[in-house]
Every structure is written in structure tokens, then in C-alpha cells.
N, C-alpha and C positions, 0 to 999 in steps of 0.2 A: 320245062313243064311236061315234056315227052318223058324224061328220065323218071320225074316223080309219078306219072301215071303208070309206067312199067314196073316200078318198084311197089306200089300199090297192089297191082295186080299180082305180082310174084309173092306178096305177104299173103294174099288171099288164097292163092293155090295151095301155099304152105299149111294154111288152116284147113285146107280140105274142100274147099269151095272156091272157086274163082271170084275174084272182087267186083264189085259195081261201081264203087266210087272210093273216095280217101276214106271214108268211113270203114271200108271193109278191111282195112289195114288192122282192125283190131283182132286180135287173136284170143279168143275166149277160152284159153285153157293154160294150165302152168308150164312154164319153159324151164329148161335145165339151168340150174344155178340161179333160179329167179330167187329174189328176196322181196318180202313183202305180199301184201293181198293181190288177187287178180283186180284188173281194172274193173272199175264200178260203172254199170250201163243200167242201173234203176235205183230208183228213191231208197229202197232198202240198203242196197250196197253202198250207196253214197254216205247214208247215215253210219254203217259200219266202218268206212274208212275214218270218218271223222272221229267216231268214237275211239278207235284204236290208235290212229295216227295222232289225232289232235287232243286227246284226253288221257287216255291209258298210258301211252308210251312216255309222255313228259312226266306224268306221275311217278310211274316204273323207275325212270331213270333218276329222278329226284331222290327217291328212297333209296335206291341201289347205292348212288353216289354218297349220300348221308350215312348209310350204314359202313360203308367202305370207310369214310373219315372216322368214324367212331372205333372202328377195329383199329386203325392205324393209330389213332390217339392213344388207345388203350394199350397197344403194344409198346409203344414208345414211352408213354407216361409212367405205366404201372408194370414194367418189367422188373424182375429181381434185382438187377443192377441198378437201374434208376430208382427204384423204390424198396429198399432191403427191408423195411419194416412195413408190412401190409396193413391196410386200414380193415378196421373191424366193423365199419358202417353196416349195418343190415335193414335199414330203414330210411327212405327219403320220401316224404309225403308228396312234394312238388313234383318230382320225377316220376312218381307212380301215377298222380293225377295226369300228368302230360302224356305218357306212354298208353293211357287208356282213352282218353279224350281225342287225342289227335286221330289216331286210326279210326275212330267212330265218325269223326268230321270227313276224312278221307273217303270212307265208305259212302257216306251220304253225298258227297260230291259225284261219286261214281254212279251211284244208285239212280238218281233222278234222271239224267240222260239216258241210262240203261233202260229205264221202265218206258221212257218215252219211245224209244228205238222198238222195244219189244211190243209196244201198242200200235206202232206204225205198221210192224210186219204182221201183226195177228188180227188188225182191223180191217176186213177186206172190204174195198171201197166198191162203188158201182162198176160193174164190168161192161167192157165193150164187146168181149166175147167169151166164151166158155170153151175150155176144153177137157175131157175126161181122161184121166191117166189110169191104166190098170197094169199092175206089175204082175208078169205072169210065172209059172212054174219053170218054164223053160229059159229063164234068165235073159228076158226081154220085155219090152213095153209095148202096149195096146194104147194108141190113141183114138179117141172120138171126137167129132166136131159137131155137136147137137145143133149149133146155131146154122149149119149148111143143109139142114133138111134132115127129117125123120122118115123112115120106112112106116109100113102099116103096122108093123108090130112094135113101134115105138123105139126102135134102135136107130143110131145115127147112119146116114147114108154114106158119109165120109168116114172111112174108118181104117187103119192100117196098123200093122205091127212092126216095131223097129229093132232090129237085133245089130250085133256087131258086124261091121264091114269086113269081109275075108281079108282084104289087104291089111286092115289095121290089127289083125289078130297075131301077127309075126313081125318083129320089129324091123327086120331087113326088109320084108314086103312093104311095109308102112314107109319106109324111108324111100324105097323106089317109086312108090306111088304119090309121095309128097301128100300123106294123110298121117294125122296124130295118131300114134300108138295107142292102141286101145280105146279110142274116143270116137272115131269115125263109125257112123251108123249106116245102114243100107236105105234107111227112110228117116229123113229128118223132120222135125216138127217146123210148121212154117207159121209165123205170126207177124201182123203189122207192127211197124215202129211206133212209139208214143201212143199205144191203146193198152188199157189195163186188161189184163188177160186173168181170168179167173180159172184156177185148177180144182178140179173134183178129183181126188186120188183115193185110190182102192188097190187092193190086191186081190188075185184070184181066190175064190172061196177055199179051193183045194190046195192054195199056195202058202206062202210064208210072207213075213214083213219084208218089205224093201223100204228104200227111200230115194226119193226123186230130188235131185241136187244140181244146182246150177250155181257155182261159186260166184260168177260175175253178175248174177241177179241177187245175191244174198239171200239165198231162199233154200230151204231144206225141210222137207215134209215126209214123214212116214207113210208108206202105203200098207195098211192093214187089213188082212182077210175079213170081210164081213161088216167094215166100217168104212164110211166115208169121211175123209179130211179135205179141208180146203186150203189153199193158197192163192198168191197172187203176184204177178210182176208187171212191170210196166219198161219195156226196153226204150231206152233214151236213144240208142243209136242202131243204124243196120249192121250186120255182121254175122258171123258164125260163131255160136257159143256153146261149149262143151260142159258136160257134167258125167258124173257116174251114180250108180246105186252106192249110197253111203251108209248101208246096213249091212252088217255080216250075213249074208242069205244063203251061203252054201258053196257048193264046189266052184260055180262059175260066176260068184260075185265080182270078180275083177274084169268079167267079159259082159258087162251090163251097161254099156254108155248111153248118154242122152246126148243128142245133137239140136240145137234150135237155130234156125235160120231166121233172122228177123229182116223183113223187106219193107219197103216203101208201101204205101197204102195200095198204089195201083197195080204194083207187082203181086201183092198179096191177092188182091182182088182177081186178078189174072189165073193164079194159081187155085183159087177157091173155085172159080167157074169151071176150070179144067177138071178139077176133082170131082165135082157135082156131076159132070157131063161124062166123063171117061174114066174116072176112078182116082185114086190116090197114087198108084204106080205110074199111070200116064202123066198125071200132073207134075210128079216129081221129075220125070225124063224132061217133060217141057220146060220146067224152070231151070233145070240144070243147063239144058240146052241155051237157054236164053242168058244165063248168067255168064256163062263160057263165051257167047258171042260178044256180050259187052265187054268182057274182060280183054278179048282180043282187040276188039275196035279201040280201047283204051290205050293199048299199046302202040297203035299206030301214030 
């Protein structure tokens, strides 16, 4: 049990933030030589996993093997040595009907669950909380938590800007600091587990198009100047999950990461209270210290 707790904490540290429990062993970013999609931690991503692995992959495999078998059959049956007198057949009604109808049926089989998945992703459910996300010209993100209170001018009291952590900018520094290269931010987004989070996403009016993306959540939405887009996620596990701007947005496109820390409700409430009274920076320091202390306790 002691070894298992230690391993969990080490995995959490490798992800950039110390772990809380076994759930923190989830590493929400792609690993070297990884095959397949990132682990699903939301209903949308679970649907994407099933659609890709349970439906598309078997269909593509069967089609590929069938075409390969046909090619081998043709090469063996109709090569010049085995078939010195070539056939002059130019038309076969049965074959032509089959190769038209069968692909249509395959596309219908694919389309129905595809439309259901798209509807799930774009039908925004009733939200437990709302976060406004703004893409900035300086290749970073500003986050506002309107649910945690508003100022007299209507702006959110809890707001902060997240940029690439300096240790994550250089590969060697990132390795030495045990943070994911080009993914760790200096101000992560905090959300509670098993809560529907609605995102209102835009870009600075003087900026350009960005895209807020978290692969583990199965979501990607454009941030467009002068427009408000909506998206949502519901993280099913605690942990640290990373993404990046996935719109080609200029010279620092590769240096515009996203980091989301999913907490238990009690921990999120503690962070929110600290953010309301002392500000987002102090709340981040408070929660980081709390998670590190809990990880050290788990190693004992």
C-alpha cells in the first residue's frame, strides 16, 4: 500500500502537480510513443472513444482486409501467366449495385452514432458553474469566474491570466522541474469534479482566432474576436489535464497551453473562498501547498 501511494504521488509530480489520491495518477497529456487517444474523463470523450475504437476501427479494419484480399485474389487469378487470354467483360449489374449500396449502408451505420455524439457535444446542459475564457494577443488565456461574485462595473471579481510556465518553455528545464514540456501554465484553471462546467469563449477584440482544447475532455472550441462561443465539460475524475491552443494563431502558437486541475468539491470550495478574499494568485499558492502537503503525507 505504501509503494502504491508513493507511485501515485510520483506520477502526479510528473504531471506537473502533486497527486491527491490514486485518481491523480491520470496524466492528461500525450506521452512519447503513445498509441491511441488520451484517456477519457468526460461524457464527450467517452463517446469519442467508443465511436473511434468500438465502431470506426473495426469497420476500417474489415474494409482494409477485404480490399487486401481482393487485390491478392486479382494478382493471383488474373495475372498474365495464369490468365493469358484477358476477359473482355465491361459490365456487371450485380457488382455495380453492390459497390454502390454497401458503401451507402456503411456510411449510414457510421452517421447515426456520429450525429448523436455531435448532439451530445453541442447541446449545452444546465451548468453548475460558468467560466469565461478569453484568448489574448500575447498568446495567453484570461479566465473569469462570474459565479464567484461581480464588481460594481459588472466584471468578475475572480479573474487571472494564464501563460506558459517558464520552466516548461525549455525542454531541459521542464525535465529538471518535472513538468510537461510546453504544457505547464503559471496559473491553472480549477474546477470541481462531477460538475457541469459551461465555458463562454471569446478572443480579444484586437486579437485573432484561437481555440481552447482539452483532449481528455473531448472538446475543442474556437475563440473568435467579437463573438461568444459556448462549450461544456463534466470531468469524471480528479487530476491535472492539459491542452493547447489548436488554431494556428501566430508566432507563439506553440506556447499557449491550457492546464485544468479537477478537485474534489471541498478542495474547490476552499480554493474559491481563498480566491474571493485574497485573489487568484494567493489561492493558487494556497492550493499548490495543500496538494503538495497531501502528496508528502501519502508517501509516508
